All heavy atoms as a GROMACS GRO file, in nm:
protein
  573
    1MET      N    1   0.547  -0.364  -2.129
    1MET     CA    2   0.497  -0.248  -2.057
    1MET      C    3   0.582  -0.129  -2.061
    1MET      O    4   0.553  -0.030  -1.998
    1MET     CB    5   0.479  -0.286  -1.913
    1MET     CG    6   0.370  -0.400  -1.888
    1MET     SD    7   0.283  -0.361  -1.736
    1MET     CE    8   0.176  -0.486  -1.732
    2GLY      N    9   0.688  -0.134  -2.145
    2GLY     CA   10   0.771  -0.020  -2.155
    2GLY      C   11   0.874  -0.002  -2.063
    2GLY      O   12   0.967   0.073  -2.076
    3ALA      N   13   0.886  -0.082  -1.957
    3ALA     CA   14   0.999  -0.078  -1.857
    3ALA      C   15   1.116  -0.158  -1.904
    3ALA      O   16   1.089  -0.260  -1.967
    3ALA     CB   17   0.946  -0.122  -1.725
    4ASP      N   18   1.241  -0.112  -1.871
    4ASP     CA   19   1.356  -0.188  -1.902
    4ASP      C   20   1.379  -0.287  -1.798
    4ASP      O   21   1.435  -0.251  -1.685
    4ASP     CB   22   1.477  -0.089  -1.924
    4ASP     CG   23   1.610  -0.158  -1.962
    4ASP    OD1   24   1.588  -0.277  -1.986
    4ASP    OD2   25   1.705  -0.100  -1.959
    5ALA      N   26   1.351  -0.412  -1.812
    5ALA     CA   27   1.368  -0.519  -1.723
    5ALA      C   28   1.513  -0.555  -1.684
    5ALA      O   29   1.533  -0.620  -1.598
    5ALA     CB   30   1.280  -0.644  -1.759
    6SER      N   31   1.606  -0.509  -1.774
    6SER     CA   32   1.756  -0.542  -1.747
    6SER      C   33   1.798  -0.479  -1.625
    6SER      O   34   1.902  -0.521  -1.564
    6SER     CB   35   1.833  -0.504  -1.869
    6SER     OG   36   1.834  -0.377  -1.890
    7ARG      N   37   1.732  -0.371  -1.567
    7ARG     CA   38   1.780  -0.308  -1.451
    7ARG      C   39   1.700  -0.355  -1.326
    7ARG      O   40   1.715  -0.296  -1.229
    7ARG     CB   41   1.764  -0.150  -1.462
    7ARG     CG   42   1.869  -0.101  -1.566
    7ARG     CD   43   1.863   0.052  -1.579
    7ARG     NE   44   1.739   0.080  -1.678
    7ARG     CZ   45   1.673   0.190  -1.671
    7ARG    NH1   46   1.688   0.285  -1.584
    7ARG    NH2   47   1.577   0.205  -1.762
    8GLY      N   48   1.631  -0.464  -1.346
    8GLY     CA   49   1.564  -0.513  -1.224
    8GLY      C   50   1.416  -0.458  -1.203
    8GLY      O   51   1.371  -0.378  -1.295
    9PRO      N   52   1.352  -0.491  -1.104
    9PRO     CA   53   1.211  -0.442  -1.087
    9PRO      C   54   1.206  -0.291  -1.054
    9PRO      O   55   1.313  -0.242  -1.001
    9PRO     CB   56   1.160  -0.518  -0.970
    9PRO     CG   57   1.281  -0.564  -0.896
    9PRO     CD   58   1.388  -0.585  -1.003
   10PRO      N   59   1.096  -0.223  -1.086
   10PRO     CA   60   1.095  -0.082  -1.046
   10PRO      C   61   1.088  -0.066  -0.882
   10PRO      O   62   1.057  -0.152  -0.814
   10PRO     CB   63   0.966  -0.041  -1.106
   10PRO     CG   64   0.880  -0.164  -1.119
   10PRO     CD   65   0.977  -0.276  -1.136
   11PRO      N   66   1.119   0.055  -0.843
   11PRO     CA   67   1.111   0.069  -0.696
   11PRO      C   68   0.975   0.058  -0.654
   11PRO      O   69   0.873   0.089  -0.714
   11PRO     CB   70   1.155   0.216  -0.676
   11PRO     CG   71   1.145   0.283  -0.814
   11PRO     CD   72   1.147   0.180  -0.914
   12GLU      N   73   0.965   0.001  -0.527
   12GLU     CA   74   0.831  -0.024  -0.461
   12GLU      C   75   0.778   0.118  -0.405
   12GLU      O   76   0.854   0.192  -0.357
   12GLU     CB   77   0.852  -0.126  -0.344
   12GLU     CG   78   0.729  -0.168  -0.286
   12GLU     CD   79   0.754  -0.281  -0.185
   12GLU    OE1   80   0.813  -0.378  -0.219
   12GLU    OE2   81   0.725  -0.252  -0.067
   13LYS      N   82   0.650   0.131  -0.418
   13LYS     CA   83   0.574   0.244  -0.363
   13LYS      C   84   0.477   0.192  -0.259
   13LYS      O   85   0.403   0.098  -0.288
   13LYS     CB   86   0.505   0.326  -0.473
   13LYS     CG   87   0.580   0.437  -0.534
   13LYS     CD   88   0.493   0.526  -0.608
   13LYS     CE   89   0.575   0.622  -0.691
   13LYS     NZ   90   0.630   0.737  -0.605
   14LEU      N   91   0.469   0.259  -0.153
   14LEU     CA   92   0.368   0.240  -0.053
   14LEU      C   93   0.267   0.341  -0.059
   14LEU      O   94   0.290   0.456  -0.046
   14LEU     CB   95   0.432   0.239   0.092
   14LEU     CG   96   0.340   0.205   0.207
   14LEU    CD1   97   0.280   0.078   0.196
   14LEU    CD2   98   0.417   0.219   0.331
   15VAL      N   99   0.131   0.295  -0.084
   15VAL     CA  100   0.025   0.395  -0.091
   15VAL      C  101  -0.082   0.348  -0.002
   15VAL      O  102  -0.104   0.232   0.035
   15VAL     CB  103  -0.030   0.399  -0.240
   15VAL    CG1  104   0.076   0.451  -0.340
   15VAL    CG2  105  -0.072   0.260  -0.286
   16SER      N  106  -0.173   0.443   0.047
   16SER     CA  107  -0.288   0.416   0.115
   16SER      C  108  -0.404   0.454   0.024
   16SER      O  109  -0.415   0.551  -0.042
   16SER     CB  110  -0.291   0.505   0.241
   16SER     OG  111  -0.189   0.476   0.332
   17LEU      N  112  -0.494   0.355   0.023
   17LEU     CA  113  -0.611   0.369  -0.077
   17LEU      C  114  -0.733   0.443  -0.007
   17LEU      O  115  -0.771   0.394   0.099
   17LEU     CB  116  -0.658   0.245  -0.132
   17LEU     CG  117  -0.545   0.160  -0.198
   17LEU    CD1  118  -0.598   0.026  -0.237
   17LEU    CD2  119  -0.501   0.227  -0.321
   18THR      N  120  -0.774   0.556  -0.053
   18THR     CA  121  -0.888   0.632   0.004
   18THR      C  122  -1.017   0.560  -0.046
   18THR      O  123  -1.012   0.501  -0.160
   18THR     CB  124  -0.886   0.770  -0.037
   18THR    OG1  125  -0.881   0.788  -0.175
   18THR    CG2  126  -0.766   0.843   0.018
   19GLY      N  127  -1.120   0.562   0.030
   19GLY     CA  128  -1.243   0.513  -0.008
   19GLY      C  129  -1.248   0.359   0.006
   19GLY      O  130  -1.352   0.286  -0.036
   20LEU      N  131  -1.148   0.289   0.064
   20LEU     CA  132  -1.138   0.148   0.072
   20LEU      C  133  -1.177   0.112   0.220
   20LEU      O  134  -1.110   0.159   0.309
   20LEU     CB  135  -1.013   0.087   0.038
   20LEU     CG  136  -0.997  -0.056   0.043
   20LEU    CD1  137  -1.070  -0.119  -0.075
   20LEU    CD2  138  -0.838  -0.091   0.036
   21SER      N  139  -1.275   0.038   0.243
   21SER     CA  140  -1.308  -0.013   0.371
   21SER      C  141  -1.287  -0.154   0.394
   21SER      O  142  -1.337  -0.236   0.322
   21SER     CB  143  -1.464   0.016   0.402
   21SER     OG  144  -1.501  -0.023   0.525
   22ALA      N  145  -1.184  -0.193   0.470
   22ALA     CA  146  -1.151  -0.337   0.499
   22ALA      C  147  -1.115  -0.357   0.642
   22ALA      O  148  -1.073  -0.261   0.714
   22ALA     CB  149  -1.028  -0.363   0.412
   23PRO      N  150  -1.127  -0.469   0.688
   23PRO     CA  151  -1.094  -0.500   0.833
   23PRO      C  152  -0.941  -0.476   0.847
   23PRO      O  153  -0.856  -0.498   0.762
   23PRO     CB  154  -1.128  -0.657   0.843
   23PRO     CG  155  -1.177  -0.702   0.723
   23PRO     CD  156  -1.170  -0.588   0.609
   24ARG      N  157  -0.916  -0.441   0.969
   24ARG     CA  158  -0.766  -0.410   1.006
   24ARG      C  159  -0.697  -0.526   1.065
   24ARG      O  160  -0.744  -0.613   1.125
   24ARG     CB  161  -0.768  -0.291   1.106
   24ARG     CG  162  -0.816  -0.166   1.068
   24ARG     CD  163  -0.737  -0.046   1.117
   24ARG     NE  164  -0.780   0.077   1.066
   24ARG     CZ  165  -0.696   0.144   0.976
   24ARG    NH1  166  -0.591   0.091   0.949
   24ARG    NH2  167  -0.743   0.262   0.946
   25LEU      N  168  -0.570  -0.533   1.018
   25LEU     CA  169  -0.475  -0.638   1.067
   25LEU      C  170  -0.429  -0.595   1.209
   25LEU      O  171  -0.434  -0.473   1.243
   25LEU     CB  172  -0.361  -0.654   0.970
   25LEU     CG  173  -0.385  -0.719   0.843
   25LEU    CD1  174  -0.263  -0.705   0.756
   25LEU    CD2  175  -0.418  -0.871   0.860
   26ALA      N  176  -0.372  -0.682   1.289
   26ALA     CA  177  -0.326  -0.661   1.409
   26ALA      C  178  -0.208  -0.556   1.404
   26ALA      O  179  -0.145  -0.544   1.299
   26ALA     CB  180  -0.270  -0.792   1.474
   27ASN      N  181  -0.183  -0.484   1.513
   27ASN     CA  182  -0.066  -0.390   1.516
   27ASN      C  183   0.027  -0.422   1.640
   27ASN      O  184  -0.004  -0.502   1.715
   27ASN     CB  185  -0.117  -0.244   1.517
   27ASN     CG  186  -0.203  -0.208   1.627
   27ASN    OD1  187  -0.189  -0.268   1.742
   27ASN    ND2  188  -0.289  -0.124   1.614
   28ARG      N  189   0.138  -0.350   1.646
   28ARG     CA  190   0.227  -0.382   1.742
   28ARG      C  191   0.180  -0.346   1.884
   28ARG      O  192   0.242  -0.384   1.985
   28ARG     CB  193   0.362  -0.307   1.705
   28ARG     CG  194   0.424  -0.354   1.588
   28ARG     CD  195   0.554  -0.282   1.556
   28ARG     NE  196   0.612  -0.331   1.430
   28ARG     CZ  197   0.686  -0.260   1.359
   28ARG    NH1  198   0.718  -0.140   1.393
   28ARG    NH2  199   0.731  -0.320   1.247
   29SER      N  200   0.079  -0.262   1.898
   29SER     CA  201   0.032  -0.230   2.027
   29SER      C  202  -0.058  -0.340   2.093
   29SER      O  203  -0.102  -0.317   2.208
   29SER     CB  204  -0.044  -0.093   2.029
   29SER     OG  205  -0.166  -0.106   1.958
   30GLY      N  206  -0.076  -0.453   2.022
   30GLY     CA  207  -0.150  -0.570   2.082
   30GLY      C  208  -0.290  -0.572   2.030
   30GLY      O  209  -0.362  -0.654   2.076
   31THR      N  210  -0.343  -0.485   1.946
   31THR     CA  211  -0.475  -0.492   1.900
   31THR      C  212  -0.479  -0.616   1.806
   31THR      O  213  -0.401  -0.633   1.711
   31THR     CB  214  -0.511  -0.364   1.818
   31THR    OG1  215  -0.492  -0.249   1.898
   31THR    CG2  216  -0.663  -0.370   1.764
   32PRO      N  217  -0.571  -0.705   1.822
   32PRO     CA  218  -0.578  -0.819   1.737
   32PRO      C  219  -0.638  -0.795   1.604
   32PRO      O  220  -0.700  -0.695   1.582
   32PRO     CB  221  -0.679  -0.915   1.828
   32PRO     CG  222  -0.765  -0.818   1.896
   32PRO     CD  223  -0.679  -0.697   1.931
   33ASP      N  224  -0.627  -0.890   1.518
   33ASP     CA  225  -0.682  -0.884   1.380
   33ASP      C  226  -0.845  -0.879   1.389
   33ASP      O  227  -0.896  -0.948   1.480
   33ASP     CB  228  -0.649  -1.010   1.299
   33ASP     CG  229  -0.512  -1.013   1.247
   33ASP    OD1  230  -0.442  -0.917   1.253
   33ASP    OD2  231  -0.475  -1.128   1.196
   34GLN      N  232  -0.894  -0.794   1.308
   34GLN     CA  233  -1.032  -0.795   1.289
   34GLN      C  234  -1.067  -0.925   1.200
   34GLN      O  235  -0.989  -0.971   1.129
   34GLN     CB  236  -1.086  -0.670   1.224
   34GLN     CG  237  -1.075  -0.556   1.313
   34GLN     CD  238  -1.130  -0.424   1.252
   34GLN    OE1  239  -1.137  -0.416   1.122
   34GLN    NE2  240  -1.153  -0.319   1.328
   35PRO      N  241  -1.200  -0.965   1.222
   35PRO     CA  242  -1.237  -1.085   1.136
   35PRO      C  243  -1.213  -1.058   0.984
   35PRO      O  244  -1.249  -0.955   0.942
   35PRO     CB  245  -1.388  -1.103   1.170
   35PRO     CG  246  -1.407  -1.048   1.304
   35PRO     CD  247  -1.304  -0.927   1.309
   36PHE      N  248  -1.168  -1.161   0.922
   36PHE     CA  249  -1.145  -1.163   0.777
   36PHE      C  250  -1.029  -1.055   0.730
   36PHE      O  251  -1.022  -1.031   0.614
   36PHE     CB  252  -1.270  -1.141   0.705
   36PHE     CG  253  -1.375  -1.243   0.734
   36PHE    CD1  254  -1.483  -1.206   0.812
   36PHE    CD2  255  -1.364  -1.375   0.694
   36PHE    CE1  256  -1.576  -1.293   0.838
   36PHE    CE2  257  -1.453  -1.472   0.716
   36PHE     CZ  258  -1.567  -1.434   0.799
   37ALA      N  259  -0.959  -1.001   0.825
   37ALA     CA  260  -0.853  -0.903   0.785
   37ALA      C  261  -0.741  -0.966   0.700
   37ALA      O  262  -0.717  -0.904   0.598
   37ALA     CB  263  -0.782  -0.841   0.916
   38TRP      N  264  -0.691  -1.083   0.726
   38TRP     CA  265  -0.600  -1.147   0.647
   38TRP      C  266  -0.649  -1.181   0.510
   38TRP      O  267  -0.583  -1.152   0.405
   38TRP     CB  268  -0.536  -1.264   0.715
   38TRP     CG  269  -0.420  -1.319   0.642
   38TRP    CD1  270  -0.405  -1.429   0.568
   38TRP    CD2  271  -0.284  -1.268   0.657
   38TRP    NE1  272  -0.290  -1.437   0.518
   38TRP    CE2  273  -0.198  -1.345   0.572
   38TRP    CE3  274  -0.225  -1.155   0.720
   38TRP    CZ2  275  -0.074  -1.321   0.551
   38TRP    CZ3  276  -0.099  -1.134   0.710
   38TRP    CH2  277  -0.016  -1.213   0.624
   39ASP      N  278  -0.768  -1.230   0.498
   39ASP     CA  279  -0.826  -1.268   0.371
   39ASP      C  280  -0.853  -1.144   0.283
   39ASP      O  281  -0.822  -1.146   0.165
   39ASP     CB  282  -0.961  -1.332   0.392
   39ASP     CG  283  -0.950  -1.473   0.460
   39ASP    OD1  284  -0.851  -1.538   0.434
   39ASP    OD2  285  -1.045  -1.507   0.531
   40ALA      N  286  -0.894  -1.033   0.343
   40ALA     CA  287  -0.913  -0.910   0.270
   40ALA      C  288  -0.774  -0.856   0.216
   40ALA      O  289  -0.761  -0.812   0.101
   40ALA     CB  290  -0.971  -0.803   0.357
   41ARG      N  291  -0.675  -0.854   0.295
   41ARG     CA  292  -0.531  -0.813   0.259
   41ARG      C  293  -0.488  -0.905   0.141
   41ARG      O  294  -0.436  -0.848   0.038
   41ARG     CB  295  -0.444  -0.829   0.371
   41ARG     CG  296  -0.308  -0.789   0.332
   41ARG     CD  297  -0.201  -0.829   0.446
   41ARG     NE  298  -0.072  -0.807   0.420
   41ARG     CZ  299   0.010  -0.888   0.354
   41ARG    NH1  300  -0.036  -1.007   0.311
   41ARG    NH2  301   0.132  -0.867   0.319
   42GLU      N  302  -0.496  -1.031   0.150
   42GLU     CA  303  -0.455  -1.116   0.052
   42GLU      C  304  -0.530  -1.112  -0.081
   42GLU      O  305  -0.475  -1.112  -0.191
   42GLU     CB  306  -0.457  -1.269   0.089
   42GLU     CG  307  -0.340  -1.296   0.195
   42GLU     CD  308  -0.206  -1.278   0.139
   42GLU    OE1  309  -0.176  -1.336   0.040
   42GLU    OE2  310  -0.141  -1.189   0.196
   43PHE      N  311  -0.658  -1.087  -0.076
   43PHE     CA  312  -0.748  -1.063  -0.192
   43PHE      C  313  -0.693  -0.935  -0.274
   43PHE      O  314  -0.666  -0.945  -0.390
   43PHE     CB  315  -0.889  -1.038  -0.147
   43PHE     CG  316  -0.971  -1.004  -0.277
   43PHE    CD1  317  -1.025  -1.105  -0.355
   43PHE    CD2  318  -1.010  -0.869  -0.302
   43PHE    CE1  319  -1.096  -1.076  -0.471
   43PHE    CE2  320  -1.082  -0.838  -0.411
   43PHE     CZ  321  -1.128  -0.939  -0.496
   44LEU      N  322  -0.667  -0.830  -0.203
   44LEU     CA  323  -0.620  -0.712  -0.271
   44LEU      C  324  -0.480  -0.729  -0.314
   44LEU      O  325  -0.438  -0.683  -0.429
   44LEU     CB  326  -0.624  -0.587  -0.169
   44LEU     CG  327  -0.594  -0.458  -0.223
   44LEU    CD1  328  -0.679  -0.422  -0.340
   44LEU    CD2  329  -0.600  -0.350  -0.118
   45ARG      N  330  -0.390  -0.798  -0.239
   45ARG     CA  331  -0.257  -0.823  -0.286
   45ARG      C  332  -0.260  -0.902  -0.417
   45ARG      O  333  -0.190  -0.873  -0.512
   45ARG     CB  334  -0.182  -0.902  -0.175
   45ARG     CG  335  -0.033  -0.911  -0.198
   45ARG     CD  336   0.031  -1.004  -0.109
   45ARG     NE  337  -0.012  -1.140  -0.110
   45ARG     CZ  338   0.037  -1.227  -0.207
   45ARG    NH1  339   0.128  -1.183  -0.284
   45ARG    NH2  340  -0.008  -1.349  -0.202
   46ARG      N  341  -0.331  -1.016  -0.424
   46ARG     CA  342  -0.336  -1.095  -0.535
   46ARG      C  343  -0.395  -1.017  -0.660
   46ARG      O  344  -0.357  -1.046  -0.770
   46ARG     CB  345  -0.422  -1.222  -0.513
   46ARG     CG  346  -0.344  -1.332  -0.435
   46ARG     CD  347  -0.422  -1.459  -0.446
   46ARG     NE  348  -0.557  -1.445  -0.388
   46ARG     CZ  349  -0.600  -1.466  -0.262
   46ARG    NH1  350  -0.508  -1.497  -0.171
   46ARG    NH2  351  -0.727  -1.456  -0.234
   47LEU      N  352  -0.481  -0.926  -0.638
   47LEU     CA  353  -0.550  -0.848  -0.739
   47LEU      C  354  -0.453  -0.751  -0.805
   47LEU      O  355  -0.466  -0.725  -0.919
   47LEU     CB  356  -0.671  -0.765  -0.678
   47LEU     CG  357  -0.765  -0.697  -0.769
   47LEU    CD1  358  -0.844  -0.795  -0.851
   47LEU    CD2  359  -0.870  -0.613  -0.695
   48THR      N  360  -0.349  -0.705  -0.723
   48THR     CA  361  -0.268  -0.598  -0.769
   48THR      C  362  -0.121  -0.636  -0.790
   48THR      O  363  -0.044  -0.562  -0.872
   48THR     CB  364  -0.275  -0.477  -0.689
   48THR    OG1  365  -0.249  -0.518  -0.543
   48THR    CG2  366  -0.412  -0.421  -0.676
   49ILE      N  367  -0.066  -0.729  -0.712
   49ILE     CA  368   0.077  -0.747  -0.711
   49ILE      C  369   0.133  -0.802  -0.851
   49ILE      O  370   0.070  -0.879  -0.916
   49ILE     CB  371   0.120  -0.849  -0.599
   49ILE    CG1  372   0.262  -0.853  -0.567
   49ILE    CG2  373   0.086  -0.991  -0.641
   49ILE    CD1  374   0.304  -0.741  -0.474
   50GLY      N  375   0.230  -0.734  -0.890
   50GLY     CA  376   0.295  -0.765  -1.019
   50GLY      C  377   0.223  -0.709  -1.144
   50GLY      O  378   0.265  -0.734  -1.256
   51LYS      N  379   0.123  -0.632  -1.116
   51LYS     CA  380   0.047  -0.563  -1.224
   51LYS      C  381   0.072  -0.426  -1.237
   51LYS      O  382   0.112  -0.355  -1.149
   51LYS     CB  383  -0.109  -0.589  -1.212
   51LYS     CG  384  -0.144  -0.741  -1.218
   51LYS     CD  385  -0.289  -0.764  -1.219
   51LYS     CE  386  -0.325  -0.902  -1.229
   51LYS     NZ  387  -0.347  -0.966  -1.111
   52HIS      N  388   0.069  -0.371  -1.360
   52HIS     CA  389   0.076  -0.235  -1.386
   52HIS      C  390  -0.047  -0.162  -1.335
   52HIS      O  391  -0.155  -0.200  -1.370
   52HIS     CB  392   0.094  -0.203  -1.530
   52HIS     CG  393   0.121  -0.057  -1.555
   52HIS    ND1  394   0.235   0.002  -1.553
   52HIS    CD2  395   0.036   0.033  -1.600
   52HIS    CE1  396   0.236   0.137  -1.585
   52HIS    NE2  397   0.102   0.154  -1.614
   53VAL      N  398  -0.031  -0.070  -1.231
   53VAL     CA  399  -0.149   0.003  -1.182
   53VAL      C  400  -0.128   0.152  -1.192
   53VAL      O  401  -0.019   0.205  -1.212
   53VAL     CB  402  -0.171  -0.027  -1.027
   53VAL    CG1  403  -0.203  -0.184  -1.012
   53VAL    CG2  404  -0.050   0.006  -0.944
   54THR      N  405  -0.240   0.220  -1.204
   54THR     CA  406  -0.236   0.368  -1.215
   54THR      C  407  -0.318   0.419  -1.098
   54THR      O  408  -0.420   0.365  -1.047
   54THR     CB  409  -0.318   0.406  -1.343
   54THR    OG1  410  -0.256   0.345  -1.453
   54THR    CG2  411  -0.319   0.556  -1.362
   55PHE      N  412  -0.260   0.528  -1.039
   55PHE     CA  413  -0.331   0.585  -0.929
   55PHE      C  414  -0.319   0.736  -0.934
   55PHE      O  415  -0.229   0.787  -1.001
   55PHE     CB  416  -0.269   0.538  -0.788
   55PHE     CG  417  -0.130   0.562  -0.770
   55PHE    CD1  418  -0.092   0.671  -0.693
   55PHE    CD2  419  -0.034   0.476  -0.807
   55PHE    CE1  420   0.047   0.697  -0.670
   55PHE    CE2  421   0.101   0.500  -0.789
   55PHE     CZ  422   0.139   0.614  -0.724
   56VAL      N  423  -0.397   0.802  -0.871
   56VAL     CA  424  -0.406   0.948  -0.849
   56VAL      C  425  -0.361   0.994  -0.712
   56VAL      O  426  -0.419   0.940  -0.614
   56VAL     CB  427  -0.544   1.014  -0.890
   56VAL    CG1  428  -0.540   1.160  -0.876
   56VAL    CG2  429  -0.580   0.966  -1.027
   57ILE      N  430  -0.263   1.087  -0.700
   57ILE     CA  431  -0.229   1.136  -0.569
   57ILE      C  432  -0.329   1.247  -0.538
   57ILE      O  433  -0.336   1.344  -0.602
   57ILE     CB  434  -0.080   1.189  -0.574
   57ILE    CG1  435   0.016   1.075  -0.602
   57ILE    CG2  436  -0.054   1.251  -0.448
   57ILE    CD1  437   0.159   1.122  -0.620
   58GLU      N  438  -0.405   1.223  -0.429
   58GLU     CA  439  -0.500   1.321  -0.381
   58GLU      C  440  -0.436   1.434  -0.290
   58GLU      O  441  -0.463   1.551  -0.312
   58GLU     CB  442  -0.613   1.254  -0.309
   58GLU     CG  443  -0.712   1.168  -0.408
   58GLU     CD  444  -0.819   1.117  -0.321
   58GLU    OE1  445  -0.813   1.101  -0.194
   58GLU    OE2  446  -0.915   1.082  -0.395
   59ALA      N  447  -0.354   1.394  -0.201
   59ALA     CA  448  -0.295   1.475  -0.102
   59ALA      C  449  -0.178   1.402  -0.031
   59ALA      O  450  -0.181   1.292  -0.002
   59ALA     CB  451  -0.393   1.527   0.000
   60ALA      N  452  -0.072   1.480  -0.004
   60ALA     CA  453   0.030   1.424   0.070
   60ALA      C  454   0.009   1.459   0.214
   60ALA      O  455  -0.036   1.562   0.249
   60ALA     CB  456   0.163   1.483   0.020
   61PRO      N  457   0.039   1.370   0.306
   61PRO     CA  458   0.026   1.395   0.451
   61PRO      C  459   0.122   1.509   0.497
   61PRO      O  460   0.229   1.524   0.443
   61PRO     CB  461   0.055   1.267   0.518
   61PRO     CG  462   0.146   1.188   0.428
   61PRO     CD  463   0.107   1.228   0.283
   62ASN      N  464   0.074   1.586   0.590
   62ASN     CA  465   0.152   1.699   0.641
   62ASN      C  466   0.241   1.657   0.756
   62ASN      O  467   0.332   1.731   0.803
   62ASN     CB  468   0.059   1.814   0.691
   62ASN     CG  469  -0.010   1.873   0.573
   62ASN    OD1  470   0.040   1.884   0.460
   62ASN    ND2  471  -0.134   1.927   0.596
   63ALA      N  472   0.222   1.540   0.807
   63ALA     CA  473   0.301   1.492   0.921
   63ALA      C  474   0.450   1.460   0.871
   63ALA      O  475   0.467   1.415   0.761
   63ALA     CB  476   0.247   1.363   0.982
   64PRO      N  477   0.538   1.489   0.963
   64PRO     CA  478   0.681   1.456   0.926
   64PRO      C  479   0.704   1.313   0.922
   64PRO      O  480   0.633   1.233   0.986
   64PRO     CB  481   0.761   1.517   1.038
   64PRO     CG  482   0.670   1.536   1.153
   64PRO     CD  483   0.529   1.563   1.091
   65THR      N  484   0.797   1.277   0.834
   65THR     CA  485   0.822   1.130   0.821
   65THR      C  486   0.929   1.087   0.910
   65THR      O  487   1.036   1.156   0.913
   65THR     CB  488   0.871   1.097   0.666
   65THR    OG1  489   0.766   1.148   0.582
   65THR    CG2  490   0.893   0.956   0.640
   66PRO      N  491   0.914   0.981   0.979
   66PRO     CA  492   1.028   0.941   1.071
   66PRO      C  493   1.145   0.904   0.990
   66PRO      O  494   1.137   0.851   0.872
   66PRO     CB  495   0.975   0.809   1.135
   66PRO     CG  496   0.818   0.812   1.123
   66PRO     CD  497   0.800   0.898   0.994
   67ALA      N  498   1.272   0.927   1.049
   67ALA     CA  499   1.394   0.906   0.978
   67ALA      C  500   1.406   0.763   0.933
   67ALA      O  501   1.375   0.674   0.996
   67ALA     CB  502   1.506   0.938   1.073
   68GLY      N  503   1.454   0.747   0.812
   68GLY     CA  504   1.469   0.608   0.751
   68GLY      C  505   1.353   0.545   0.698
   68GLY      O  506   1.356   0.426   0.656
   69THR      N  507   1.240   0.620   0.680
   69THR     CA  508   1.117   0.555   0.615
   69THR      C  509   1.075   0.633   0.495
   69THR      O  510   1.121   0.748   0.480
   69THR     CB  511   0.999   0.557   0.720
   69THR    OG1  512   0.969   0.694   0.753
   69THR    CG2  513   1.031   0.479   0.855
   70THR      N  514   1.008   0.568   0.414
   70THR     CA  515   0.961   0.630   0.297
   70THR      C  516   0.823   0.691   0.316
   70THR      O  517   0.736   0.632   0.381
   70THR     CB  518   0.940   0.523   0.189
   70THR    OG1  519   1.068   0.446   0.168
   70THR    CG2  520   0.902   0.578   0.056
   71PRO      N  521   0.804   0.822   0.267
   71PRO     CA  522   0.669   0.885   0.289
   71PRO      C  523   0.560   0.808   0.214
   71PRO      O  524   0.596   0.763   0.102
   71PRO     CB  525   0.695   1.020   0.242
   71PRO     CG  526   0.814   1.017   0.158
   71PRO     CD  527   0.894   0.904   0.195
   72ARG      N  528   0.444   0.803   0.272
   72ARG     CA  529   0.331   0.742   0.194
   72ARG      C  530   0.273   0.843   0.104
   72ARG      O  531   0.258   0.960   0.136
   72ARG     CB  532   0.223   0.689   0.294
   72ARG     CG  533   0.273   0.568   0.372
   72ARG     CD  534   0.157   0.525   0.455
   72ARG     NE  535   0.192   0.398   0.529
   72ARG     CZ  536   0.110   0.340   0.602
   72ARG    NH1  537  -0.007   0.366   0.612
   72ARG    NH2  538   0.156   0.224   0.661
   73GLU      N  539   0.214   0.795  -0.004
   73GLU     CA  540   0.131   0.877  -0.083
   73GLU      C  541  -0.011   0.832  -0.070
   73GLU      O  542  -0.041   0.707  -0.077
   73GLU     CB  543   0.173   0.860  -0.228
   73GLU     CG  544   0.309   0.922  -0.253
   73GLU     CD  545   0.362   0.903  -0.396
   73GLU    OE1  546   0.295   0.838  -0.474
   73GLU    OE2  547   0.477   0.955  -0.414
   74PHE      N  548  -0.103   0.921  -0.063
   74PHE     CA  549  -0.241   0.881  -0.049
   74PHE      C  550  -0.318   0.906  -0.180
   74PHE      O  551  -0.310   1.018  -0.238
   74PHE     CB  552  -0.307   0.979   0.060
   74PHE     CG  553  -0.251   0.946   0.187
   74PHE    CD1  554  -0.129   0.998   0.229
   74PHE    CD2  555  -0.329   0.863   0.279
   74PHE    CE1  556  -0.092   0.974   0.362
   74PHE    CE2  557  -0.271   0.826   0.396
   74PHE     CZ  558  -0.155   0.888   0.444
   75GLY      N  559  -0.377   0.802  -0.244
   75GLY     CA  560  -0.438   0.802  -0.369
   75GLY      C  561  -0.573   0.734  -0.379
   75GLY      O  562  -0.607   0.681  -0.283
   76ARG      N  563  -0.621   0.725  -0.499
   76ARG     CA  564  -0.738   0.654  -0.514
   76ARG      C  565  -0.730   0.576  -0.647
   76ARG      O  566  -0.651   0.599  -0.722
   76ARG     CB  567  -0.867   0.745  -0.524
   76ARG     CG  568  -0.865   0.850  -0.632
   76ARG     CD  569  -0.980   0.945  -0.621
   76ARG     NE  570  -0.941   1.064  -0.692
   76ARG     CZ  571  -0.996   1.090  -0.813
   76ARG    NH1  572  -1.075   1.015  -0.872
   76ARG    NH2  573  -0.960   1.204  -0.860
   0.00000   0.00000   0.00000
């Protein structure tokens, strides 16, 4: 795939997919999982993890990023 594997895996990127409708997982405020949320997450994870993916950055969020976190990129 063109990457030099001797330096380890590439850095991880966190993206939010626009146009994707899926049940939500529970959050820290106590909201429970929606039905089939875990199955939907695992399906998408198995479909993409470890594979070369291409995405388009549509817009960067204007909100400030909390200290110590990585900003999200919004793509499709």
